[in-house]
VOGU-3710 file (C-alpha; in Angstrom, 3 decimals, decimal comma):
1> madlllknvr> 87,864/236,527/303,621  89,828/236,060/306,820  91,094/239,123/308,662  94,823/239,742/308,402  97,511/241,383/310,527  100,969/242,310/309,285  103,313/242,984/312,188  106,522/245,021/312,162  106,524/246,184/308,554  108,266/249,253/307,171
11> isdneaplnv> 106,164/251,656/305,133  108,705/254,463/305,240  112,457/254,627/305,809  111,872/257,556/308,179  109,486/255,745/310,520  109,735/252,828/312,905  108,082/249,549/311,860  104,294/249,569/311,982  101,458/247,084/312,267  98,786/246,914/309,572
21> avkdgvieqi> 95,392/245,352/310,212  92,993/244,320/307,454  89,271/243,658/307,741  86,866/242,724/304,937  89,542/243,388/302,322  90,220/246,932/303,513  93,052/248,426/305,567  91,385/248,940/308,941  94,291/250,191/311,049  97,933/251,252/310,765
31> sdgridesgk> 99,585/251,634/314,134  102,925/251,685/315,916  101,202/250,113/318,919  99,657/246,751/319,638  96,686/245,641/317,525  94,249/242,954/318,658  95,461/239,671/317,167  92,425/237,516/317,904  90,888/235,782/314,909  93,471/237,119/312,514
41> iiiegdenvl> 95,961/235,519/310,161  99,276/236,946/311,328  102,276/237,706/309,139  105,487/238,591/310,940  107,014/241,294/308,767  110,429/241,197/310,455  110,903/244,891/309,599  110,667/244,217/305,860  109,196/246,808/303,496  105,486/246,837/302,717
51> ipglveshih> 104,360/248,587/299,538  100,995/248,882/297,772  100,371/246,364/295,000  102,446/246,873/291,869  100,545/248,221/288,870  101,271/246,956/285,335  99,906/249,797/283,234  100,743/248,641/279,685  101,083/245,039/278,543  100,010/242,778/275,664
61> ldkalissrv> 98,966/239,429/277,118  97,643/238,126/273,807  101,093/238,377/272,163  103,150/237,078/275,082  105,568/234,143/274,976  105,873/233,555/271,233  109,593/234,276/270,762  110,388/230,574/270,412  108,349/230,433/267,195  108,508/233,973/265,791
71> hnqsgtlkea> 111,856/235,677/265,169  112,792/239,320/264,617  116,268/239,028/263,141  116,854/242,760/262,527  115,489/243,842/265,888  113,477/246,633/264,264  109,902/247,667/264,970  109,065/247,152/261,296  110,123/243,499/261,346  108,515/242,900/264,743
81> iavtakakpt> 105,172/244,043/263,332  105,637/242,055/260,106  106,609/238,702/261,634  103,951/238,971/264,317  101,308/239,731/261,672  102,295/236,530/259,845  101,978/234,538/263,052  98,601/235,896/264,162  96,500/233,622/261,909  98,017/230,642/263,753
91> ftrediyqra> 96,858/231,923/267,166  93,930/229,834/268,359  91,791/230,727/271,343  93,404/227,935/273,341  96,892/229,067/272,336  96,200/232,652/273,377  94,539/231,491/276,576  97,466/229,337/277,696  100,128/231,937/276,875  98,228/234,849/278,382
101> kkalemeiih> 97,412/232,799/281,484  101,083/231,969/281,971  102,078/235,619/281,537  99,371/236,678/283,989  100,632/234,281/286,617  104,209/235,480/286,086  103,023/238,989/286,880  100,945/237,951/289,897  103,859/236,064/291,432  105,932/239,235/291,145
111> gvtsmrthae> 103,413/241,376/293,010  101,152/242,897/290,362  97,655/243,438/291,745  96,279/245,722/288,992  96,875/245,675/285,249  95,905/247,315/281,987  96,292/244,999/279,009  95,789/245,774/275,327  93,814/243,164/273,383  93,759/243,033/269,579
121> fspdtgfdgf> 91,122/242,228/266,991  90,770/242,834/263,270  88,614/241,800/260,291  91,189/239,072/259,522  91,591/237,581/262,996  88,182/238,358/264,484  87,562/238,690/268,212  89,104/235,407/269,407  92,021/237,025/271,216  89,928/239,847/272,615
131> ktilklkeey> 87,294/237,482/273,989  90,014/235,310/275,510  91,466/238,242/277,447  87,986/239,187/278,684  87,593/235,598/279,871  90,875/235,736/281,777  89,872/239,035/283,335  86,892/237,307/284,888  88,772/234,139/285,865  91,527/236,033/287,693
141> kdmldiqvva> 89,438/238,786/289,269  90,183/237,537/292,789  93,942/237,842/292,156  94,206/241,108/290,241  92,063/243,801/288,687  92,370/243,941/284,897  91,426/246,751/282,546  91,094/245,567/278,941  91,922/248,003/276,151  90,224/247,636/272,765
151> fpqdgifklp> 93,369/247,856/270,645  93,381/248,303/266,821  97,008/247,237/266,223  96,712/247,317/262,424  94,755/250,557/262,159  91,118/251,558/261,829  90,447/253,480/258,622  92,599/251,332/256,368  90,713/248,170/257,355  87,121/247,704/256,132
161> gmkqmmdeam> 84,721/247,136/259,000  87,193/248,104/261,710  85,213/251,113/262,928  82,273/248,811/263,572  84,519/246,299/265,339  85,805/249,019/267,669  82,226/249,814/268,599  81,457/246,120/269,094  84,471/245,719/271,351  83,170/248,435/273,632
171> qmgadvvggi> 79,777/246,750/273,760  81,482/243,440/274,585  83,078/244,878/277,706  86,271/246,789/276,880  87,247/249,094/279,724  89,378/251,512/277,689  89,423/252,753/274,089  92,821/252,093/272,533  94,429/253,848/269,602  97,579/253,768/267,505
181> pyvdpdpkqh> 97,455/256,871/265,252  100,719/256,332/263,386  99,556/253,194/261,567  96,633/254,922/259,794  97,071/257,219/256,761  95,621/260,194/258,658  96,674/260,078/262,341  94,431/262,994/263,306  91,373/261,275/261,812  92,297/258,218/263,892
191> idfifelakk> 92,615/260,326/267,055  89,293/262,090/266,456  87,522/258,752/266,048  88,984/257,428/269,307  87,746/260,467/271,208  84,268/260,143/269,707  84,089/256,487/270,712  85,362/257,255/274,205  82,732/259,958/274,644  79,998/257,626/273,391
201> ynkdidfhqd> 80,816/254,992/276,024  82,310/257,308/278,665  85,610/255,408/278,704  89,225/256,449/279,178  91,691/256,477/276,272  95,076/254,816/275,851  97,196/255,523/272,758  100,300/253,820/271,448  101,885/257,115/270,583  104,800/258,618/268,611
211> ffddadqltv> 106,751/255,363/268,550  109,619/256,738/266,423  113,311/257,455/266,812  112,831/260,921/265,328  110,331/263,681/266,089  109,100/264,691/262,644  105,691/262,944/262,925  104,563/263,946/266,418  100,847/264,080/267,217  100,925/264,107/271,026
221> dyiarktiee> 100,470/267,877/270,958  97,269/267,389/268,920  96,110/264,767/271,444  96,792/267,112/274,356  94,791/269,949/272,782  92,000/267,522/271,905  91,990/266,233/275,485  91,461/269,738/276,849  88,844/270,550/274,203  86,825/267,417/275,035
231> gfegrvsvgh> 87,187/267,761/278,816  89,148/264,498/279,111  91,944/265,810/281,352  93,476/262,967/283,356  91,707/260,321/281,264  94,179/259,983/278,386  97,365/257,900/278,456  100,136/257,503/275,893  102,521/254,561/275,689  106,054/254,611/274,265
241> etalaalkpe> 106,183/258,325/273,285  109,806/257,762/272,287  109,939/260,548/269,691  109,961/263,205/272,417  113,523/262,178/273,207  114,597/263,528/269,804  113,405/267,066/270,509  115,722/269,879/271,552  114,844/271,470/274,913  113,308/274,594/273,412
251> klepiinlmk> 110,845/272,457/271,414  110,261/269,849/274,112  109,398/272,257/276,930  106,184/273,702/275,415  104,930/270,187/274,590  105,574/269,027/278,153  103,722/272,085/279,442  100,792/271,259/277,188  100,796/267,621/278,307  100,824/268,747/281,933
261> kakinvmslp> 97,860/271,043/281,311  95,957/268,176/279,695  97,023/265,806/282,499  98,285/263,278/279,952  99,681/260,095/281,522  102,843/258,640/279,978  103,693/254,932/280,155  107,394/254,493/279,437  108,323/251,016/278,166  112,121/250,929/278,388
271> etdlhlggrn> 112,657/247,212/277,745  110,901/247,331/274,375  112,029/250,808/273,379  115,702/250,144/274,120  115,519/246,872/272,194  113,832/248,263/269,077  115,088/251,843/269,055  118,118/253,298/267,319  118,523/250,337/264,983  119,464/252,597/262,081
281> dtynvrrcvt> 122,067/254,528/264,054  125,567/253,506/263,012  127,376/255,218/265,904  126,502/256,946/269,186  123,316/254,859/269,185  120,342/256,592/270,791  118,433/255,119/273,702  115,080/256,029/272,156  113,288/256,088/275,505  110,857/258,883/276,313
291> pirklrdggv> 112,545/261,621/278,405  111,368/260,314/281,779  113,231/262,825/283,941  112,115/265,863/281,947  108,515/264,699/281,882  108,572/264,000/285,608  110,194/267,339/286,425  107,696/269,054/284,129  104,772/267,760/286,173  103,663/264,934/283,856
301> nvslstnnir> 102,521/261,670/285,461  105,024/259,016/284,294  104,770/255,251/284,794  107,066/252,366/283,921  105,651/249,230/282,377  106,523/245,975/280,630  104,742/246,129/277,244  105,696/242,644/276,038  107,117/239,410/277,409  109,233/237,277/275,065
311> npftpfgngd> 107,971/238,117/271,610  109,428/239,893/268,546  108,946/243,289/270,194  110,679/242,281/273,447  112,378/238,858/273,308  113,028/238,666/277,064  111,349/239,298/280,414  109,889/237,242/283,227  106,908/239,310/284,349  108,845/241,136/287,059
321> imqvgflavp> 108,010/244,814/286,717  110,629/245,613/289,367  113,233/244,724/286,758  111,728/247,374/284,483  112,209/249,870/287,295  115,779/248,701/287,830  116,514/249,147/284,121  115,060/252,659/284,145  117,539/253,777/286,801  120,586/253,893/284,490
331> vahlgglsdl> 118,622/254,435/281,298  116,883/257,585/282,542  119,610/258,692/284,965  117,444/258,094/288,017  120,133/256,870/290,411  120,550/260,135/292,307  119,648/260,345/295,983  116,466/262,299/295,284  115,697/260,503/292,022  115,750/256,880/293,146
341> ptvlemltyn> 112,659/257,083/295,402  110,620/258,336/292,435  111,185/255,083/290,516  109,095/252,987/292,903  106,356/255,609/292,551  106,413/254,932/288,787  105,517/251,294/289,505  102,836/251,996/292,096  101,146/255,338/292,743  101,777/256,895/289,303
351> pakalrlady> 100,225/254,067/287,252  97,421/253,787/289,815  96,669/257,436/289,102  96,791/256,825/285,340  94,404/253,866/285,621  92,265/255,894/288,029  92,248/253,098/290,590  89,923/253,831/293,477  91,070/253,418/297,090  94,663/252,607/296,173
361> glkvgnkadm> 97,605/252,896/298,541  98,691/252,189/302,099  96,106/254,232/303,919  93,307/253,366/306,333  90,106/252,793/304,383  91,827/251,790/301,164  91,700/248,393/299,499  94,253/246,013/301,009  96,343/245,399/297,889  99,877/245,037/299,267
371> vlldtkrksd> 103,245/243,388/298,716  105,748/242,495/301,431  109,272/242,764/300,071  112,398/240,969/301,249  114,281/244,208/301,902  114,655/246,497/304,914  114,794/249,852/303,114  112,070/251,241/300,895  114,652/253,347/299,053  116,428/250,119/298,049
381> avidiperly> 113,278/248,337/296,879  113,892/248,822/293,156  117,653/248,293/293,092  117,431/245,207/295,325  114,796/243,594/293,084  113,752/241,755/296,254  111,675/238,631/296,574  107,962/239,242/296,975  107,478/237,442/300,285  103,713/237,962/300,323
391> vikagritvk> 101,307/239,310/297,729  97,942/240,340/299,159  94,910/241,149/297,023  91,885/242,736/298,721  93,072/241,364/302,051  93,621/237,807/300,809  97,062/236,224/300,512  97,526/235,226/296,877  101,270/234,529/296,829  103,659/233,365/299,547
401> tekkismfrk> 107,379/232,856/298,958  109,358/230,706/301,365  113,104/231,036/301,356  115,793/229,007/303,090  119,427/230,002/302,897  122,343/228,096/304,414  125,929/229,307/304,445  128,953/227,047/304,990  132,298/228,597/305,837  134,647/225,741/306,742
411> rerslettk> 136,809/223,977/304,175  134,735/224,961/301,192  132,818/228,179/300,920  129,392/227,713/299,374  125,918/229,178/299,376  122,836/226,985/299,169  119,437/228,445/298,415  116,111/226,655/298,333  112,975/228,404/297,214
//
């Protein structure tokens, strides 16, 4: 890989532009002085913002881009699950491959350099989708790092042979043990099994968790206690966790404290949860998004992620995780002067911590996964939703965006943009 030099880039709003040198895929030097340019590919940063690679911490590639053929008329979670289940038997390996590949490339173009994707299998559908995602992980390894979650969407104990399939999936190369307790008759039995499997293969855990509008079926407290009991602190993540939003402060606070003690990571999925949540409310409709601010202020590691792209669970999206961050600003009341900078953290450093990515971040000695944004202020990065001018993976340029803008101000005012 060729050496690389990024000149005049902003890493912080409080510092002058810096120069960043890369060698052998690693950040070799960050300096406000001159760096030897010989033999290097040079990018003139023009005082634009440089951030570490964006991290997509919760997505379903195998179910992406099916909204043109599968419809969720009511907009409820129940119908989304039902219509998708009917469609699954029609998913061929080639179909899954082409859709997942397209979704992957949408994410790469928008600056994602690391990802955790859930991949399904069941006695009815077999391992076709799961194997396809493993194949894509290998094919795209030079453009992004992918963690594959063994995900039992339809449950474990209510499906004959599913326990064995979970074990097989780990042997086939799954990076993370996935769970979804609320779809099995006994959620705690489901949780216990996931922990046993994770211990057997020494893998992290990622639950779809407490995906309800109300809080009368919570099990995240059980997961947190189990995490501490098994010594899995920092290795357990929960996605959605919408039911926490229905708790009064006096009941929410002790759960947040317990989650902090267990170092539970929370992946908030506002696009999906806003779309599906509150569908039975007839007035003053709830947002049904996990309480991001309260979790953050309570010391819980919170990330923002996409979940789905254009399917019955989320019938929109273009693979730009910055738009998820933008949406979270009003949804979670994160527009305050001290709040806004924390949103970019939820797309970068927080999910990197949850995925336990090694050598992540803009620091000498770390892997050179970086994105140059078309904006001059880091604090504006999320609300600008800027173009990703360059995406760099392990020191190699993977995406370059060229932009030409012409303005005419004589007789007719117009704006012409070519990309």
